[in-house]
C-alpha positions in Angstrom: 185.2 83.8 167.1 186.8 84.6 163.7 185.1 86.8 161.2 185.1 86.2 157.5 184.0 88.7 154.8 180.6 88.0 153.2 182.2 88.9 149.8 185.7 89.0 148.5 185.3 92.0 146.2 187.6 94.9 146.2 184.9 97.5 145.3 181.2 98.0 146.0 180.9 99.0 142.4 182.1 95.6 141.0 179.5 93.7 139.0 178.1 90.8 141.1 175.7 89.2 138.7 173.9 89.7 135.3 170.1 89.8 135.4 167.7 90.0 132.5 167.4 93.7 133.2 171.2 94.1 133.1 174.2 93.9 135.5 173.8 94.5 139.2 176.6 95.6 141.5 178.0 94.4 144.8 176.5 97.5 146.4 173.0 96.7 145.3 173.3 93.1 146.1 174.3 93.9 149.7 171.5 96.4 150.1 168.9 94.0 148.7 170.2 91.2 151.1 170.0 93.6 154.1 166.4 94.6 153.2 165.3 91.0 152.8 166.9 90.0 156.1 164.5 92.4 157.8 161.5 90.7 156.2 162.2 87.1 157.1 160.1 85.6 159.9 161.5 84.1 163.0 163.3 80.8 162.6 166.9 79.8 162.6 166.5 77.5 159.5 165.0 78.2 156.1 164.6 76.3 152.9 166.2 78.4 150.2 164.1 77.2 147.2 164.7 80.2 144.9 165.3 79.0 141.4 166.7 82.3 140.2 170.4 82.2 141.0 170.5 85.9 142.0 167.5 85.6 144.3 169.0 82.4 145.8 172.2 84.3 146.5 170.3 87.3 148.0 168.5 84.8 150.3 171.7 83.1 151.3 173.3 86.5 152.2 170.2 87.7 154.0 170.3 84.5 156.2 174.0 85.0 156.9 173.5 88.6 157.9 171.0 87.4 160.5 172.8 84.3 161.7 170.5 81.8 160.0 171.2 78.5 158.3 170.1 78.0 154.7 168.9 74.5 154.0 169.7 73.4 150.4 168.2 70.0 149.4 169.1 68.9 145.9 165.6 67.4 145.6 162.4 69.1 146.7 160.4 66.0 146.8 157.6 65.6 149.4 159.6 63.0 151.2 162.6 65.3 151.5 160.6 68.2 152.7 158.9 66.0 155.4 162.3 64.8 156.4 163.6 68.3 156.8 160.5 69.4 158.7 161.0 66.6 161.2 164.6 67.7 161.8 163.9 71.5 162.0 160.6 72.4 163.5 161.3 76.2 163.0 161.9 75.9 159.2 160.2 78.1 156.7 160.5 78.2 152.8 161.9 81.1 150.8 160.4 80.8 147.3 160.5 82.8 144.1 157.9 81.0 142.0 155.1 78.4 142.0 156.0 75.6 144.4 154.0 73.3 146.6 155.5 74.0 150.0 152.9 71.7 151.7 152.0 73.0 155.1 155.4 74.6 155.7 155.5 78.4 156.4 156.3 80.2 153.2 157.9 83.5 152.3 157.7 84.7 148.7 160.7 86.6 147.4 159.6 90.3 147.3 159.6 92.5 144.2 163.2 93.9 144.1 161.9 97.2 142.8 159.6 97.5 145.8 162.3 97.0 148.4 163.5 100.1 150.2 167.3 99.9 149.9 169.6 101.7 152.4 173.1 103.0 151.7 175.8 100.4 152.1 179.0 101.4 153.9 181.1 98.3 153.2 181.2 94.6 153.0 180.1 93.0 156.3 181.8 90.2 158.1 180.2 86.9 159.1 181.3 84.6 162.0 183.5 81.9 160.4 182.1 79.2 162.6 178.4 79.9 161.7 176.7 76.9 160.1 175.9 78.8 156.9 174.3 76.1 154.9 173.1 72.5 155.3 173.4 70.6 152.1 171.9 67.3 151.3 173.1 64.3 149.2 171.2 63.8 145.9 169.6 60.5 147.0 171.1 58.7 144.0 172.2 55.9 146.4 169.4 56.2 149.0 167.8 58.8 151.2 169.3 62.3 151.2 171.7 62.9 154.0 172.3 66.3 155.6 175.8 67.9 156.0 176.5 71.2 157.8 179.0 73.6 156.3 180.5 76.6 158.2 180.9 79.9 156.5 184.7 80.0 157.0 185.1 76.6 155.3 182.9 77.6 152.4 185.0 80.6 151.8 188.2 78.5 151.8 186.4 76.1 149.5 185.6 78.9 147.0 189.0 80.4 147.0 190.6 76.9 146.5 188.5 76.4 143.3 189.1 80.0 142.1 192.8 79.6 142.6 192.9 76.3 140.7 190.9 77.9 137.8 193.1 81.0 137.9 190.3 83.4 138.7 192.1 85.1 141.6 194.7 86.5 139.2 192.4 89.0 137.6 191.1 86.5 135.0 187.4 87.3 135.6 184.9 85.0 133.8 181.2 85.4 133.6 179.5 82.2 134.7 176.5 80.5 133.1 175.4 77.5 135.2 173.0 74.7 134.2 173.2 73.2 137.7 170.8 74.4 140.5 172.2 76.6 143.2 170.9 74.1 145.8 173.2 71.4 144.5 176.7 71.3 146.1 178.5 71.6 142.8 176.2 74.3 141.5 176.5 76.1 144.8 180.3 76.0 144.9 181.0 76.7 141.2 178.5 79.5 140.6 177.3 81.1 143.9 180.5 80.8 145.9 182.7 81.7 142.9 180.6 84.9 142.5 181.0 85.7 146.2 184.7 84.9 146.6 186.0 84.0 143.1 185.9 87.3 141.2 183.3 85.8 138.7 179.8 87.2 138.3 177.1 84.8 137.1 174.0 84.8 134.9 171.0 84.8 137.2 169.0 82.2 135.3 169.2 78.4 135.4 169.1 77.3 131.7 168.3 73.7 131.0 167.5 73.1 127.4 170.1 73.8 124.7 168.4 76.9 123.3 168.1 78.3 126.8 171.8 77.7 127.4 172.6 79.5 124.1 170.4 82.5 125.1 172.0 82.7 128.5 175.5 82.7 127.0 174.6 85.4 124.5 173.3 87.6 127.4 176.6 87.8 129.2 180.0 89.2 128.2 183.2 87.3 127.5 185.2 85.6 128.8 182.5 83.0 129.5 182.6 80.0 131.7 179.9 77.3 131.3 179.4 75.3 134.5 177.5 72.2 133.5 177.2 68.4 133.7 178.0 65.6 131.2 174.2 65.1 130.7 173.6 68.8 129.8 176.8 69.0 127.8 175.9 65.9 125.7 172.4 67.3 125.0 173.8 70.7 124.0 176.3 69.2 121.5 173.6 67.0 120.0 171.2 69.9 119.5 171.0 71.7 116.2 171.8 75.1 117.6 174.5 77.6 116.8 176.7 77.9 119.9 178.2 81.2 121.1 181.9 81.5 121.7 183.0 80.0 125.0 186.3 80.4 126.9 186.1 77.7 129.5 184.0 74.7 130.4 183.6 73.1 133.8 181.9 69.7 134.3 181.0 67.5 137.4 178.3 65.3 139.0 179.1 62.2 136.7 182.0 60.6 134.9 182.9 62.4 131.7 183.9 60.1 128.8 186.9 60.9 126.7 184.7 61.0 123.6 182.4 63.6 125.0 185.4 65.7 126.3 187.0 65.6 122.9 183.8 66.5 121.1 183.1 69.4 123.5 186.6 70.9 123.2 186.5 70.5 119.4 183.0 72.0 118.9 183.3 74.8 121.5 187.0 75.6 121.1 187.4 75.9 124.9 189.3 73.8 127.5 187.1 71.4 129.4 188.0 71.0 133.1 186.3 68.7 135.6 185.7 69.0 139.3 185.7 65.9 141.5 184.1 66.0 145.0 181.0 65.0 147.0 178.5 66.6 149.2 180.1 65.3 152.3 183.5 67.0 151.6 182.8 69.5 148.9 185.1 69.7 145.9 188.4 67.8 146.2 190.3 67.8 142.9 190.3 68.8 139.3 191.6 67.6 136.0 191.5 68.2 132.2 190.8 64.8 130.9 192.3 65.3 127.4 195.6 66.4 129.0 195.8 64.0 132.0 193.4 61.3 133.2 194.7 61.6 136.8 193.1 64.1 139.3 195.1 66.7 141.2 193.8 67.6 144.7 193.0 71.2 145.4 195.5 73.1 147.5 195.6 71.9 151.1 193.5 68.8 150.4 195.0 65.5 151.7 193.9 62.0 150.7 195.1 59.0 152.6 194.2 55.3 152.7 192.7 53.9 155.9 192.1 50.2 155.4 189.7 49.8 152.6 188.6 53.5 152.7 190.1 56.8 151.4 189.9 59.6 153.8 189.8 63.3 152.8 191.0 66.0 155.1 192.8 69.4 155.2 192.2 72.6 153.3 188.6 73.6 153.4 187.4 70.1 154.5 185.9 70.1 158.0 187.2 67.0 159.8 188.1 63.7 158.2 185.6 62.6 155.6 185.5 59.0 154.3 184.8 58.9 150.5 182.4 56.5 148.8 184.6 56.2 145.8 187.4 53.8 145.1 190.6 55.7 144.3 194.1 54.7 143.3 196.5 57.1 145.1 199.6 57.9 143.0 203.1 58.6 144.4 203.1 62.2 143.2 199.9 63.1 145.1 197.5 62.7 142.2 194.9 59.9 142.0 192.9 57.8 139.6 189.2 57.5 140.1 188.1 53.9 139.8 184.4 54.2 140.6 182.0 54.3 143.5 182.4 51.5 146.1 178.6 51.1 145.9 178.8 50.7 142.1 181.2 47.7 142.3 179.5 44.5 141.4 180.7 40.9 141.4 178.9 38.1 139.4 180.3 34.6 138.9 183.7 35.7 140.2 184.0 38.6 137.7 183.9 42.2 138.8 182.8 45.4 137.1 181.2 48.7 138.0 177.8 50.2 137.1 179.6 53.3 135.9 181.6 51.3 133.4 178.5 49.4 132.2 176.5 52.6 131.9 179.2 54.0 129.7 179.1 50.9 127.5 175.4 51.0 126.9 175.4 54.7 126.2 178.2 54.3 123.7 176.1 52.1 121.4 175.2 54.0 118.3 171.4 54.7 118.4 171.2 54.8 122.2 170.1 58.3 123.4 170.4 57.4 127.1 170.8 54.3 129.2 171.6 52.9 132.6 172.2 49.6 134.4 170.5 48.9 137.7 170.8 46.3 140.4 167.2 46.2 141.8 166.2 45.6 145.4 164.5 42.2 145.6 161.7 41.4 148.1 163.3 38.1 149.2 166.8 38.1 150.7 167.3 34.7 149.1 166.6 36.0 145.6 169.4 35.9 143.0 170.0 39.5 142.2 170.5 40.1 138.5 171.4 43.3 136.7 168.7 44.9 134.6 169.2 47.9 132.2 167.1 50.7 130.7 167.7 52.1 127.3 166.3 55.0 125.4 166.8 53.8 121.8 163.9 54.6 119.5 165.4 53.0 116.4 166.8 49.8 118.0 165.0 46.6 119.0 165.8 44.8 122.3 167.5 42.1 120.3 169.7 44.6 118.5 170.6 46.3 121.8 171.6 43.0 123.4 173.6 41.9 120.4 175.6 45.1 120.4 176.0 45.2 124.1 177.3 41.6 124.0 180.2 42.9 122.0 181.1 45.4 124.7 180.7 43.6 128.0 181.2 40.1 129.5 178.2 37.9 129.1 177.7 37.6 132.9 176.9 41.3 133.0 174.3 41.3 130.2 171.1 42.7 131.7 168.2 40.4 132.5 165.9 42.0 131.6 166.6 45.0 129.3 163.8 47.6 129.2 163.3 49.9 126.3 161.9 53.2 127.7 161.0 56.6 126.4 163.1 58.5 129.0 165.0 58.0 132.2 163.9 59.7 135.5 166.9 62.0 135.7 166.9 64.9 138.2 167.9 68.5 137.3 171.6 67.6 137.6 171.3 64.6 135.3 171.6 62.0 138.1 169.4 59.0 138.5 168.1 58.7 142.0 168.0 55.1 143.1 164.4 55.3 144.4 163.2 56.5 141.0 165.0 53.7 139.2 163.6 51.1 141.6 160.1 52.5 141.0 160.6 52.4 137.2 161.8 48.8 137.5 158.8 47.8 139.6 156.4 49.4 137.1 158.0 47.7 134.1 158.4 44.3 135.6 154.6 44.0 136.1 154.0 44.4 132.4 153.8 41.3 130.2 157.1 40.7 128.4 157.8 39.0 125.1 160.8 37.4 123.6 163.4 40.1 122.4 162.6 41.3 118.9 
């Protein structure tokens, strides 16, 4: 069995992360993880629910040192926890704050100052074949699905991203991430980059614009903000003075050229995107304002197999069919056309939900918006598109009139709901189950002619 280092650092005295109390070293990180490993109860699987990125990483390392698998659901809903409990009877929760763990066994993260830390002789090795984490899809298209990731593949994953970003050449950046560590993108681009990409992170998980500003101010340059289009758009729209950034990284949703241009102009930093999915991990990157095509990470191979695109090679374990429609280019790059599940056909005309979402959000006065194709109770029912819009200053009639200028009439929503907010999760995605519930609640209310 091959062995892979837990960390890729050259020195135990390298900075691993920045905490509110100050920087912490690789040496202290390893000592803390070793101490925590001795406190964990029996059980091969544990839910790593720590919200603090440093505590999450300590929990991950403690599990690896003891041959355990960290379960990392993007959602901590009751339904998801019950699903995990059914699959893993030995599971317990590792928590660092208030959280309803139901009847699952629970371990609260100990006070770091109270841990007895032993001397660290070096960076330990971990079996490369060990199932280090089980990650779960976000549930944006249905129930969360589990995917196992071996430690060896995760390290190759981290090094592929670090190489693409130039972080292995000594260009250390301090990472501030708005994405939870449990999410695959947040896990890869913050935790794994700290462990094997020469880039310490800020321990917190800022969400609101002022919190993001404070987090950036708390760490030294060069700074890398790992975020999403949703968080980035909210940050740019806020009336806050932004610290100097050196790089931006975005994923989880399509990035519009308008938002990319605004971000680079306002923050004076290049904005790069990562493309991937939970099933395969990250696959490619691009800088939209320089090239709309995506360039696969080193070793990653994409090939067409009938109507599907298959990803393999590099850090990918096996052959993974992708849910997205891609156009493979002769030089190895590709264009992203949209999710196969997003493609819709009405009256012989085709579009995608992602395209329609972009059109409604681009209307001046729309704060947020989304199209939705609801589940109907009867299989014979004619399924129509509906849409939700957060637009405090616009009437339904005004919204429809402006939308009619942007999309074909067959794709106009029937009905269009004006709402105060959309049920986005902490990565900015809209889980299908929540949209269906919102649709069901709104369709029961009396509706009047558009004003």
